[in-house]
Backbone bond lengths (Angstrom), bond angles and torsions (degrees), N, CA, C in turn:
res aa  C-N    CA-C-N  psi(-1)  N-CA   C-N-CA  omega(-1)  CA-C   N-CA-C  phi
1 A - - - 1.451 - - 1.527 110.06 -
2 A 1.337 116.70 -40.35 1.474 120.37 179.36 1.518 110.53 -61.48
3 L 1.314 116.59 -41.57 1.462 121.41 179.60 1.533 110.72 -58.77
4 F 1.330 116.60 -45.06 1.464 120.70 179.18 1.525 111.62 -65.80
5 E 1.318 116.95 -39.95 1.469 120.11 -179.88 1.526 111.15 -65.48
6 I 1.316 117.09 -40.19 1.467 119.83 178.36 1.532 110.02 -67.37
7 A 1.324 116.87 -40.29 1.475 120.07 177.21 1.527 110.16 -61.14
8 K 1.329 117.27 -41.75 1.468 120.81 177.97 1.529 110.90 -64.01
9 A 1.322 117.11 -37.54 1.471 120.49 179.26 1.526 110.40 -65.86
10 F 1.323 118.22 -40.14 1.469 120.65 176.38 1.529 110.19 -63.34
11 K 1.323 116.66 -42.61 1.465 120.20 -179.60 1.528 111.36 -65.22
12 A 1.332 116.86 -34.28 1.464 121.62 -177.84 1.532 113.51 -84.35
13 A 1.326 117.47 -10.01 1.469 120.40 -176.53 1.529 110.81 -60.36
14 K 1.318 116.35 135.70 1.468 120.98 178.97 1.513 110.96 -65.02
15 V 1.324 116.32 -39.00 1.465 121.17 175.91 1.528 106.37 -104.05
16 K 1.310 115.79 111.83 1.465 120.95 -175.58 1.528 110.92 -72.71
17 P 1.336 116.57 151.41 1.470 120.43 177.46 1.524 111.29 -59.94
18 E 1.314 115.74 147.75 1.462 120.70 177.03 1.519 111.66 -90.42
19 R 1.305 116.74 -10.58 1.464 122.08 178.48 1.526 108.69 -114.19
20 S 1.336 114.85 153.28 1.464 119.66 172.98 1.522 108.65 -70.97
21 I 1.314 115.72 143.45 1.464 121.22 179.75 1.518 107.65 -126.74
22 I 1.308 115.83 130.47 1.464 121.29 177.80 1.523 107.97 -107.10
23 F 1.326 115.65 129.48 1.461 121.42 173.28 1.519 106.23 -106.07
24 I 1.311 116.09 121.23 1.455 119.15 -175.60 1.525 110.24 -137.85
25 A 1.321 115.34 132.47 1.462 121.60 175.02 1.521 106.55 -102.95
26 L 1.292 115.65 108.86 1.465 121.11 -177.11 1.523 109.86 -87.14
27 T 1.307 115.95 154.80 1.456 120.48 -177.16 1.524 111.01 -118.41
28 A 1.302 115.96 164.82 1.469 125.15 171.37 1.524 113.91 59.10
29 E 1.332 116.29 39.30 1.465 119.22 175.11 1.527 109.86 -62.18
30 E 1.331 116.18 -47.74 1.464 120.50 -176.41 1.529 113.22 -65.66
31 E 1.312 117.03 -18.64 1.470 120.49 179.39 1.522 112.10 -92.57
32 G 1.321 117.94 10.55 1.464 120.75 177.67 1.517 113.82 118.97
33 L 1.324 117.69 30.33 1.473 122.35 177.82 1.532 111.76 58.12
34 L 1.311 115.94 38.84 1.470 120.44 -172.41 1.530 113.31 -65.41
35 G 1.329 118.16 -41.76 1.465 120.27 -179.22 1.518 112.04 -64.84
36 S 1.332 117.07 -44.71 1.467 119.36 179.50 1.525 111.32 -71.78
37 T 1.319 117.62 -29.46 1.463 120.08 174.36 1.531 109.56 -62.76
38 Y 1.333 116.05 -45.44 1.462 120.11 179.59 1.526 110.46 -63.28
39 Y 1.340 116.77 -48.35 1.460 118.67 -176.62 1.525 111.43 -61.82
40 T 1.308 118.40 -44.73 1.472 119.55 -177.15 1.527 111.76 -68.70
41 A 1.320 117.86 -19.42 1.468 120.99 173.76 1.533 111.15 -86.17
42 N 1.335 116.82 -20.79 1.465 122.92 -176.75 1.530 110.58 -136.64
43 P 1.328 118.39 59.40 1.468 120.03 -173.77 1.528 112.95 -71.19
44 I 1.329 115.57 151.84 1.465 121.45 175.21 1.525 109.55 -68.01
45 Y 1.327 116.18 -43.81 1.470 123.33 174.40 1.520 107.63 -116.49
46 P 1.327 118.57 148.31 1.468 119.78 -179.17 1.529 111.53 -56.24
47 L 1.322 116.45 139.90 1.457 120.38 -178.42 1.524 112.30 -64.24
48 N 1.339 117.97 -27.59 1.468 118.79 178.46 1.531 111.94 -72.60
49 K 1.334 116.74 -7.40 1.469 121.76 174.23 1.526 111.38 -110.97
50 T 1.321 116.47 7.03 1.460 121.98 178.68 1.523 107.93 -91.20
51 V 1.319 116.33 120.40 1.462 122.31 -174.10 1.518 111.84 -71.74
52 A 1.334 116.92 -46.84 1.463 120.30 -175.00 1.519 109.92 -164.73
53 N 1.314 114.66 164.85 1.456 122.46 173.16 1.531 107.23 -122.38
54 L 1.331 116.33 119.60 1.462 121.18 176.84 1.523 107.44 -104.03
55 N 1.301 116.03 110.14 1.457 123.17 -171.84 1.531 110.88 -97.72
56 M 1.325 115.90 117.10 1.459 121.48 173.32 1.521 107.20 -101.72
57 D 1.306 117.03 93.81 1.462 120.94 -174.46 1.521 111.92 -86.03
58 A 1.315 117.84 -41.66 1.466 121.06 -178.91 1.520 109.43 -162.11
59 F 1.318 115.52 151.67 1.464 121.65 176.03 1.525 108.40 -120.11
60 S 1.318 115.77 150.06 1.459 120.49 -179.53 1.517 111.35 -90.83
61 P 1.336 117.98 130.02 1.458 121.52 177.47 1.535 113.56 -88.42
62 L 1.339 116.93 13.69 1.465 119.66 -176.92 1.520 114.00 -81.15
63 G 1.343 117.97 -21.16 1.447 120.64 179.85 1.515 112.24 131.89
64 A 1.324 115.84 177.97 1.467 122.18 -178.09 1.526 110.64 -68.11
65 T 1.330 115.24 144.58 1.466 120.84 -179.79 1.528 111.01 -123.40
66 K 1.317 115.40 156.99 1.464 122.46 176.21 1.519 110.48 -76.11
67 D 1.321 116.00 -20.47 1.453 121.27 -170.81 1.524 111.56 -126.01
68 V 1.315 114.48 173.97 1.454 123.20 174.98 1.525 106.44 -141.09
69 S 1.316 116.94 148.38 1.458 121.90 -175.89 1.528 110.96 -114.67
70 I 1.325 115.28 134.50 1.463 120.74 175.50 1.523 108.15 -109.81
71 V 1.313 115.90 120.72 1.458 121.48 174.79 1.526 106.62 -80.52
72 G 1.330 116.72 123.22 1.458 120.78 -175.11 1.521 111.67 84.85
73 F 1.326 116.24 28.77 1.467 121.10 179.75 1.525 109.81 -53.69
74 G 1.325 115.82 131.38 1.459 120.78 -179.03 1.525 113.64 98.10
75 Q 1.314 118.27 -2.66 1.465 121.04 -179.93 1.532 112.41 -80.51
76 T 1.350 116.94 -41.79 1.467 118.99 -173.36 1.521 112.40 -132.98
77 E 1.322 115.06 163.56 1.459 121.28 176.11 1.529 111.91 -71.50
78 I 1.318 117.68 -7.64 1.461 119.92 174.42 1.531 109.33 -61.81
79 D 1.324 117.37 -29.29 1.468 120.94 175.76 1.528 110.55 -51.85
80 D 1.336 116.45 -39.95 1.464 120.83 -178.64 1.528 111.20 -65.22
81 Y 1.327 116.88 -36.01 1.468 120.96 175.71 1.532 110.04 -65.44
82 V 1.320 115.89 -41.62 1.464 120.34 179.59 1.532 109.94 -62.18
83 I 1.319 116.49 -45.21 1.469 120.89 -179.17 1.532 110.40 -60.67
84 R 1.342 116.46 -45.62 1.475 119.72 178.97 1.523 111.54 -63.10
85 S 1.325 116.86 -47.09 1.460 120.08 -178.88 1.525 111.06 -66.19
86 A 1.313 117.42 -43.38 1.465 120.60 -179.68 1.522 111.08 -59.93
87 S 1.333 116.44 -38.63 1.471 119.22 -179.55 1.531 111.07 -65.23
88 K 1.333 117.70 -30.69 1.471 120.35 176.15 1.522 111.39 -61.13
89 F 1.323 115.83 -31.20 1.459 121.79 -177.43 1.531 111.99 -101.17
90 G 1.334 116.52 9.71 1.458 120.49 178.72 1.518 113.78 70.85
91 R 1.321 116.68 29.63 1.472 121.26 -178.02 1.519 110.43 -113.39
92 T 1.298 115.74 155.39 1.460 122.01 177.28 1.521 109.16 -107.14
93 V 1.335 115.77 164.74 1.462 122.01 -176.04 1.531 108.91 -127.79
94 H 1.317 115.72 139.85 1.464 121.14 174.69 1.524 108.94 -148.29
95 G 1.315 115.68 169.02 1.457 120.71 175.92 1.523 110.43 -79.83
96 E 1.320 115.31 171.31 1.463 119.97 179.88 1.528 110.09 -64.27
97 K 1.316 115.30 156.09 1.464 120.11 -176.03 1.513 112.64 -69.58
98 N 1.323 117.48 -29.95 1.464 120.48 -177.24 1.528 110.21 -128.69
99 P 1.347 118.21 76.41 1.467 119.55 -177.29 1.532 113.73 -64.36
100 T 1.333 117.50 -19.88 1.465 119.27 -179.93 1.529 112.19 -74.52
101 S 1.356 117.62 -7.36 1.463 119.93 178.76 1.529 111.81 -73.53
102 G 1.338 117.01 -13.31 1.460 120.56 177.31 1.513 114.54 77.67
103 G 1.334 117.85 22.04 1.459 121.39 -177.92 1.517 113.88 -56.97
104 F 1.328 117.64 -32.83 1.467 120.71 -179.36 1.527 111.65 -61.67
105 Y 1.315 116.78 -27.56 1.468 122.23 -175.01 1.520 112.30 -96.84
106 R 1.349 117.83 6.61 1.461 120.28 -172.93 1.521 114.78 -127.12
107 S 1.317 118.16 19.18 1.462 119.43 177.63 1.528 108.87 -130.09
108 D 1.315 116.48 168.45 1.462 121.30 -168.43 1.521 115.92 -60.13
109 H 1.323 118.62 -27.19 1.468 119.54 178.31 1.531 110.89 -62.03
110 F 1.350 117.04 -24.81 1.453 120.83 -172.89 1.531 112.92 -63.32
111 N 1.330 118.26 -35.80 1.467 119.28 177.47 1.530 111.28 -64.72
112 F 1.322 117.67 -32.44 1.461 120.99 174.61 1.526 109.94 -68.73
113 V 1.328 116.26 -44.60 1.466 121.89 179.29 1.525 110.44 -57.36
114 K 1.327 116.75 -44.74 1.474 120.57 -179.67 1.524 111.94 -60.95
115 K 1.336 116.50 -25.13 1.472 121.02 -179.99 1.528 111.73 -97.21
116 G 1.351 117.28 8.13 1.458 120.46 174.68 1.514 115.78 96.05
117 V 1.344 117.74 5.74 1.464 121.38 178.72 1.532 108.16 -97.35
118 P 1.332 118.30 117.71 1.462 118.83 178.56 1.529 110.96 -58.73
119 G 1.315 115.56 136.51 1.452 120.39 -178.07 1.514 112.36 -125.11
120 L 1.315 114.88 148.10 1.455 121.94 176.63 1.517 109.18 -115.51
121 F 1.321 116.00 128.63 1.463 122.59 172.40 1.527 105.25 -120.02
122 M 1.325 115.22 97.04 1.461 121.50 -175.26 1.515 109.48 -114.94
123 G 1.333 115.20 142.58 1.452 119.66 178.18 1.515 111.86 -136.25
124 S 1.308 114.48 173.02 1.455 121.08 178.20 1.518 109.77 -60.66
125 G 1.310 115.78 151.24 1.449 120.77 177.33 1.513 111.79 -79.76
126 S 1.323 115.64 -170.04 1.462 120.82 -177.86 1.529 113.06 -120.57
127 E 1.332 118.00 -9.00 1.464 121.50 -179.09 1.532 109.00 -91.35
128 L 1.312 116.04 88.93 1.463 121.52 -177.01 1.523 111.05 -63.90
129 L 1.328 115.98 139.80 1.462 121.29 177.30 1.527 111.53 -72.35
130 S 1.304 116.94 -34.89 1.461 120.77 -179.30 1.526 110.41 -64.69
131 T 1.300 115.48 141.12 1.468 120.61 175.73 1.525 111.07 -107.37
132 D 1.333 116.59 6.45 1.457 121.66 179.27 1.530 109.14 -80.88
133 T 1.318 115.66 84.12 1.464 120.77 -173.89 1.525 112.66 -63.18
134 I 1.316 117.69 -29.92 1.468 120.48 179.10 1.529 110.01 -67.18
135 A 1.341 117.02 -46.99 1.469 121.11 178.95 1.530 110.86 -65.11
136 I 1.331 116.51 -39.54 1.469 120.21 179.85 1.525 110.37 -63.45
137 E 1.336 116.59 -45.99 1.464 120.29 -179.07 1.523 110.92 -65.12
138 K 1.313 116.92 -38.88 1.474 120.85 176.93 1.528 109.86 -61.51
139 R 1.335 116.56 -44.21 1.461 121.20 179.18 1.533 110.40 -63.76
140 R 1.331 116.74 -46.02 1.481 120.06 179.08 1.527 111.11 -56.96
141 K 1.321 116.33 -46.64 1.476 120.28 -179.12 1.519 111.08 -62.51
142 A 1.331 116.42 -43.96 1.468 120.88 -178.18 1.531 111.74 -65.23
143 L 1.332 117.08 -30.79 1.461 120.99 -176.65 1.531 113.19 -95.63
144 A 1.322 117.73 -9.86 1.471 121.85 -176.97 1.532 111.35 -60.12
145 G 1.318 115.23 137.11 1.460 121.26 175.43 1.514 115.53 76.50
146 R 1.311 117.91 6.50 1.462 120.45 -178.21 1.523 113.89 -87.73
147 Y 1.324 117.35 -28.46 1.464 120.61 -172.68 1.523 110.71 -57.44
148 H 1.327 116.24 127.76 1.469 123.93 -177.73 1.521 112.24 61.16
149 A 1.313 116.16 31.94 1.461 120.70 178.72 1.530 108.83 -127.37
150 P 1.341 118.13 156.83 1.466 120.19 178.29 1.530 112.81 -57.92
151 S 1.322 117.37 -23.67 1.471 120.80 -179.59 1.534 112.70 -80.33
152 D 1.324 117.97 0.67 1.468 121.51 -178.66 1.530 109.00 -78.67
153 Q 1.312 114.68 78.57 1.461 122.90 -177.65 1.523 109.62 -122.37
154 V 1.324 116.03 150.49 1.457 120.96 174.91 1.525 108.26 -69.79
155 D 1.339 115.86 132.19 1.457 120.38 175.61 1.525 109.42 -151.52
156 E 1.305 116.98 -169.41 1.463 121.19 -175.15 1.522 113.73 -66.16
157 H 1.323 118.34 -10.93 1.464 121.13 179.87 1.526 112.88 -81.79
158 W 1.308 117.43 -14.47 1.463 121.06 -179.11 1.527 110.34 -76.10
159 D 1.332 115.87 134.85 1.460 122.56 171.99 1.530 105.86 -110.27
160 F 1.315 116.78 113.67 1.463 121.29 -174.18 1.525 114.23 -86.02
161 Q 1.327 118.48 -6.66 1.461 119.61 -175.31 1.533 112.29 -60.25
162 G 1.316 117.86 -43.08 1.465 120.65 178.48 1.517 111.89 -66.20
163 I 1.314 116.29 -38.07 1.462 120.75 177.99 1.526 109.89 -62.17
164 L 1.327 116.39 -44.18 1.469 120.02 178.32 1.528 111.40 -61.96
165 E 1.327 117.17 -40.79 1.470 120.50 178.81 1.530 110.85 -65.87
166 D 1.314 117.26 -38.86 1.470 120.47 177.89 1.527 111.25 -66.61
167 I 1.335 116.62 -38.40 1.469 120.78 177.83 1.531 109.97 -62.51
168 K 1.320 117.36 -43.91 1.470 121.19 177.17 1.527 110.70 -58.72
169 L 1.306 115.96 -40.32 1.468 120.42 -179.66 1.534 110.67 -66.36
170 F 1.332 117.48 -45.91 1.465 120.15 176.80 1.526 110.64 -57.86
171 F 1.347 116.61 -44.89 1.462 119.35 179.03 1.521 110.84 -60.00
172 D 1.314 117.70 -46.66 1.462 121.06 -176.91 1.530 111.21 -61.24
173 I 1.304 117.12 -41.45 1.472 121.08 178.64 1.528 109.67 -62.90
174 G 1.327 116.92 -50.27 1.461 120.98 -179.92 1.512 112.83 -63.94
175 Y 1.325 116.67 -40.45 1.458 120.95 179.89 1.526 110.49 -64.08
176 T 1.319 117.09 -42.66 1.466 120.82 177.58 1.528 110.11 -60.18
177 M 1.311 117.44 -47.78 1.470 121.19 179.45 1.520 111.93 -62.62
178 S 1.326 116.55 -31.44 1.458 120.14 -175.70 1.525 112.96 -71.25
179 H 1.320 117.66 -10.83 1.458 121.35 -179.22 1.525 113.14 -111.32
180 E 1.309 117.11 10.61 1.456 120.36 -179.49 1.519 110.94 -106.94
181 K 1.307 114.93 162.56 1.470 120.80 177.26 1.527 111.34 -99.92
182 T 1.335 116.84 -17.24 1.459 121.10 -176.34 1.524 111.04 -86.78
183 Y 1.310 115.16 162.89 1.453 122.53 175.37 1.530 107.91 -110.51
184 P 1.331 118.94 131.18 1.456 118.50 172.77 1.527 108.79 -65.15
185 N 1.306 116.28 150.13 1.458 120.77 -177.38 1.522 109.33 -118.64
186 F 1.311 114.75 175.72 1.455 120.45 170.72 1.520 107.43 -79.52
187 K 1.307 117.61 146.27 1.466 121.30 179.19 1.526 109.09 -72.65
188 A 1.321 114.64 160.08 1.472 121.19 -173.54 1.521 112.36 -55.78
189 K 1.324 118.87 -36.42 1.465 121.16 -177.06 1.531 113.67 -81.57
190 S 1.330 117.50 -8.36 1.462 120.40 -176.87 1.531 110.72 -72.36
191 E 1.300 116.05 137.47 1.473 120.74 176.22 1.521 112.29 -70.10
192 F 1.343 117.66 -8.38 1.467 121.71 -178.68 1.521 113.34 -98.52
193 R 1.320 118.77 -1.75 1.464 121.38 -176.56 1.519 110.76 -62.25
């Protein structure tokens, strides 16, 4: 749904993007990144002309956050776009809480990264704006154990405000990139530079 909403926002923009933008829903990530493996072997546009990959892997239904998390923070110059866009919305940026889990190497952006296309794997932050600890704890309990399970269904426990804020941030990052002539690169310390 987020992918469609962002595509609609690009179509509705008064100033149209100067670059082509591909919206793609990849499949079989959990089975070994199969969809992104296929696409990067058979791209619609050549990968050497692909500016970036913005990966929306999952959104948090817990509510709006003050922050946003980048998995693989420090790998690409896309981080700088995230920081600029997040500041427009009064949000802060940090890396994932457990970088040793290898999350950067296990999501669909990684197949693009391996082929030289800088990728962003950004997720919701953890500093909830709500101070209603009772409602937050109730929501956490109701949603616990659902991820990647048949019970992972939308219901009254979902708070969409954070998801909407994250979607706005993804759009702003992509929209900014769509009006530039430069390509973001891998940072100097990245093994993919």
